N, C-alpha and C positions, 0 to 999 in steps of 0.2 A: 885888274880888280877894281870895279867901278862902284863907288859909293853912290847910293840913290836916295831920294828923299824919304824921310821918316813920316811924312804926312803931306806937307805943302809941296806940290810939284814944282813950284817956282824955285825951290832950293836946289834943284839939279844944277850943277856948275856948268859953265860954258865949255870947259875942257871935257867934262863927262859927255855932254851933248855932242861935241865934236868927235870924240872917240866912238860913241855909239853909231854915229853916222858913217864912220869909216870902216868898221869891222865887217868881216864876212859872216860871222856867226856870233850870236849872243847866248852863252850858256847862262841859265837862270834857275833860281830856286823854285819859282812857280811861274809857268809860262803865261798864266792868266794875268798875273800882276805886272809882269814885264811887258806883255803885249799892250796893256792899257797905258803904261808909261810911254812906250814908243809911239803908240797911236796919238797920244796927247801932243807929241812933238813932230807929228807927221813923218815918222820913220817906219820903215818896214824891213825887218831883218829876220833871217831864219833863227829859230829858237831851239835850244837843246836843254830839256829839263835836267837839272843837276841839284839834287836835294840830299838831305842827310841819309835817306834810305838807299840811294843809288850812287853816291858820290864817287866811289872808287871805280865803278863800272863806267859811269859817264865821263870820268877823267880820262879813261882810255880812249873814248871817242874824241875828246878834245885834243889829245896827243896826236891822233891820226890826222886831224885837221891841221894842226901846227906843222906836222911833218910834210904836209902838202904845200906849205907856204901860206896857209890861211891866217888871217888876223882874227883872234877870238877875244871877246870880252866876257867877264863873268859879273853878274849882278844878283845879289840876294834880294829878298822882298823889300827891305828897307834898311837904310844905314850902310855901314861898311861891312863887306863880306868877312867871314871868319871870326866876327865878334858876336858870340851867341847865335851865329848863323853858319851855314855850310861855307866851305871855301878853303879851309886849311889843308885838307887832304888833297884837293886839286892843286894847290900851290906846291906842296911837297912833290907830287907826281910830275908836275911840269918842270920844276927846277932840277929834279933828279935826272931828267932827260936832256938837260942843258939848255932849255929854252928860257928866255927872259920873262920875268913877271914884273909888271909895272903897276904901282899903286896910283889910282886916280882918286885923290882924297875928296871928301865932301861931307855931307850931313852925318852927324853922329849924335845919338841920344845921350851918350855918356858925357861928352864935352858940353852939349847943350845944357844938360842938367847941372853940371858943375858950374857953368858960367852964371847961373841965376841962384845958386845955393848961398852964396855969400859966406862960405866956410873960411873965415879968416884965421882959424886956429890950425887948419890942416897944412901939411907940407907934403905934397904929392898925394896920391890916392891909390886905392886898390879896387880894381874892377872885379866884381864877384858874379855878375850875370844873374841867372835864375837860381834860386835855392832848389834843393831836391823837392819833388812834388809832394811827397807824403811820408808818413812814418817817422821813426826815430831819427833817420838821417836828416830830415827836414828840421826837426826840433834842434838837433845838435848844431847844424849849420847856422841857424838863426840865433841861437844862444852864443855861439862862438863869435858872431858878428858883434854882439854887445860887449864881449870880453876884450875885443881888440880896440885899441885907442885910436887907430888910424881912420882917416876919411875913407869911406867905402861907397861904391855905387852898385846898386842892386836893381835888377829888373823883376817885375812881378805881374802876373795875369790877374784880371779882375776877380775871378772866382777863388783866388787864393790870398787876396790882399788882406782879408779879415784875420786869417790865422797869423800872418806876419805881424799885423798890427797888435794883436793880443800878446804875442810873445815878446815883441820889443817894448810894449808898454810895461811889462813886468820886469824885464831884464835890463832895459836901457833907461827907464824912468825919465830923468831930467835932461837927458842928452838931446841935443838939437837934431832935427831931421827935416829935410826938404822933400816934399812930395810933388813930383811932376807927373801930371796926367795928360795923356793925349798931346804930347809935345808937337808943336807946329800944325796941329789940326784945328778944326773949327771950334771945338769945345776945350781947348787947352786951358789948364789951370796949374798954377804953381803956388804952393803954400809952405811956409816954414813954421814949425812948432816943436814942442818937446815930444819925445816918443810916447809919453804917457797920455798925451792929448790926441794921438792919432785915432784910436777906436771911436772916440766921441765925434771927431771931425768927420770921419767916414759915415757915421750913423746919422749925422745931422741933415744929410741930403742924399737921397737914393742915387742921384746922378754921380756922386763922388766915387761910387764903387764900380763905375763903368769905364771902359777904355783900358789902355795899356799904361802901366806905371813904371817910372824910373824914380828910385829913391836914393837920396844922398844922406847917408848917416854921417853926421859931422864928426870930425876928430874931437877927442876930449882934450882938456887942457894938459893932460899928462902925456899926450902923444909924443912930444919932443923928448921926454925922458924915459920912455919905455922901450927903447930899442934893445934887441937882443944881439949880442956879439956872436961871432962864429963859434967860440968856445962854449957858450951857453947852449946854443942850438945843437951842437954836436953832443954835448953831455946829455941833453934832454933826449935826443934821438936814441942813444944807447940805453938810458935808464928806462924809457918807456917800454922797451922790449922785455923787461924783467920785473917792473914794479907798477903798482897802481898809479894813476895819473897824478894825484896830489902829492904822493910821496916822491915820485920822479921829479916833479916840478921843484919841490922843496930842496932836494939834494942837488939838482942841477944849478939852482940859484946859489947854494952855499959853495959849490965847487968853482963856479965861474964868476960869481959876483954880479951876474945879470939880474935884472928886475924879476921878482917872483911873478908879478902881475903880467909882465910881457911874456914870460915863459909859459904861464898858464894859458894865455890867449893863443900862443903858438901851438901848444899841445892840443887845444880844442880844434884849431884849424887843421892840424895834421890828422886828427881822428876823423873829422868831417871829410877831408880829402880821401882818406883811406876807404871810408864807407861808400863814398860816391864812386870810387873806382872798382868796387866789387860787383 
């Protein structure tokens, strides 16, 4: 599993370059993107498209190659495979057949954004990927993010960044936020502000709504004191099946002693996950 540059091709690691030069086949999310990467480093390898629409079928072709003794690499378009990219189903299929899967670490938009966020309050982080694209599921997911006190890393596309900004401006207000745009590319920008300032920041320059976004929603000062214990989470899970959300949260807090705020955030996340899974 080969991590590839998220923008600047110079970020490809020496180990990744060595592996791509040795393998017999490169399975890839988009053959046009991977061919350009290989061409840049004067490499020529057979390519097998493996994307989210054909991952299970293409995984079978990879297994055939491995059974013949071939060496196969997988590269998604940018960053580390299986993080908001295809690759997870391939790994499951390969390991189920007893073949070894080797991580070739490298560029990551998540860790790149965290490294420049300066989130001194946070202790660990939660990777959220892309929010649902539209409808009530999207609104609930974005509101749940604001209710959680933890550090979170989100991806967003340029045509949806305005709705994210509007929701967080209302529900996250004074909470700090780091906006990374076009990481490692020519027009890279990094800015930290409060969530309430994000819509105006985007509107001040049309260029700021272009490109791919990685957003770090900083932890709140309450993050360290809003952990839910197993008893609180278990009580909440049961009560949510029978009661409205607010009543379930209140009773779970009284039963377990867990923070009501933390349980409410957990309930919102749970509902958002359920909606996304339907």
